[in-house]
C-alpha positions in Angstrom: -0.3 -11.6 25.6 -3.2 -13.8 26.0 -3.4 -12.3 29.6 -3.4 -8.9 28.1 -6.1 -9.4 25.5 -8.0 -10.9 28.4 -8.0 -7.7 30.8 -8.7 -5.5 27.8 -11.4 -7.6 26.8 -12.7 -7.5 30.8 -12.2 -3.6 30.6 -14.0 -3.2 27.4 -17.1 -5.3 28.6 -17.4 -3.3 31.6 -17.4 0.1 29.8 -19.9 -1.2 27.6 -22.1 -2.6 30.2 -21.7 0.7 32.3 -22.7 2.8 29.1 -25.7 0.5 28.9 -26.9 1.0 32.3 -25.9 4.9 32.3 -28.0 5.1 29.2 -31.0 3.2 30.9 -31.1 5.3 33.6 -30.9 8.7 31.6 -33.7 7.2 29.6 -35.7 6.5 32.8 -35.2 10.1 34.3 -35.7 11.8 30.6 -39.1 13.8 30.4 -41.9 12.3 27.9 -41.3 15.1 25.2 -37.7 14.6 25.1 -38.0 10.8 24.9 -40.8 11.1 21.9 -38.6 13.3 20.2 -35.3 10.9 20.2 -37.7 7.9 19.2 -39.4 10.2 16.5 -36.1 11.7 15.4 -34.3 7.7 15.2 -37.3 6.6 13.3 -37.0 9.5 10.5 -33.4 8.7 10.0 -34.1 5.2 9.8 -36.8 5.2 7.3 -34.3 7.8 5.3 -31.6 5.0 5.3 -33.6 2.6 4.2 -35.1 4.5 1.0 -31.1 5.7 0.3 -30.0 1.9 0.4 -33.0 1.0 -1.9 -33.3 3.8 -4.5 -30.7 2.3 -6.6 -31.5 -0.7 -6.5 -35.0 0.0 -7.3 -34.2 1.8 -10.6 -31.7 -0.5 -11.7 -33.2 -0.3 -15.2 -32.4 3.5 -15.1 -28.9 2.9 -14.1 -28.4 0.1 -17.1 -29.8 2.9 -19.7 -27.6 5.5 -18.2 -24.5 2.9 -17.9 -24.9 2.1 -21.6 -24.5 5.8 -22.7 -20.9 5.3 -21.2 -20.8 9.2 -20.4 -19.0 10.1 -17.1 -21.4 13.1 -17.3 -24.5 11.3 -17.6 -23.2 8.9 -14.7 -22.6 12.0 -12.5 -25.8 13.3 -13.3 -27.7 10.2 -12.0 -25.7 10.2 -9.0 -26.3 13.7 -8.3 -30.1 13.4 -9.0 -30.4 10.3 -6.5 -28.3 12.3 -3.8 -30.6 15.7 -4.2 -33.6 13.8 -4.1 -32.5 11.8 -0.6 -31.4 15.3 0.6 -34.9 16.7 0.1 -36.7 13.8 1.4 -34.1 14.2 4.7 -35.4 18.2 4.9 -38.9 17.0 4.3 -38.7 14.3 6.9 -37.4 17.1 9.5 -40.0 19.9 8.6 -37.4 21.6 6.6 -36.0 22.4 9.9 -32.4 21.2 11.1 -31.7 22.4 14.8 -28.1 23.7 15.6 -24.9 23.1 14.6 -25.0 19.3 15.2 -28.2 19.1 13.3 -26.5 20.7 10.2 -23.4 18.3 11.0 -25.4 15.3 10.9 -26.9 16.4 7.7 -23.9 16.9 6.1 -22.3 13.8 7.1 -25.9 12.1 5.9 -25.3 13.8 2.3 -21.8 12.4 2.2 -22.7 9.2 3.0 -25.7 8.9 0.4 -23.3 10.3 -2.4 -21.0 7.9 -1.8 -23.2 4.9 -1.4 -24.9 6.1 -4.7 -21.7 6.4 -6.3 -20.6 2.6 -5.3 -24.0 1.2 -5.9 -24.6 2.8 -9.2 -21.1 1.8 -10.6 -21.6 -2.0 -8.9 -24.9 -2.2 -10.8 -23.8 -0.7 -14.2 -21.0 -3.1 -14.2 -23.2 -6.0 -13.7 -25.7 -4.7 -16.2 -23.3 -4.9 -19.0 
């Protein structure tokens, strides 16, 4: 069994190394405009993820106040408000335009992830504020 684990590890390491080399060659062959678009989009996504992560923690006092209301509707409205604010921020970062089906798919995944994160973070913060 150890032999099999070792072989699988070596194959996976080789595939990762091959992917890194292929990515480096692709990056090197890419025209500057495409490279700039990738870097710009990655920066926008990273900044949006940072804001999504920090927003519930920066507004813990609002979450505590809503948690004391003991109303599911108020909690749902708070999570929906955070998520809508984050969707608008994402759309603004990308100049209100998402190219093609893959762009809209990524927006949908981002919205679902941010909504789930907001729900769990707000629930955890409200629980700790009691």
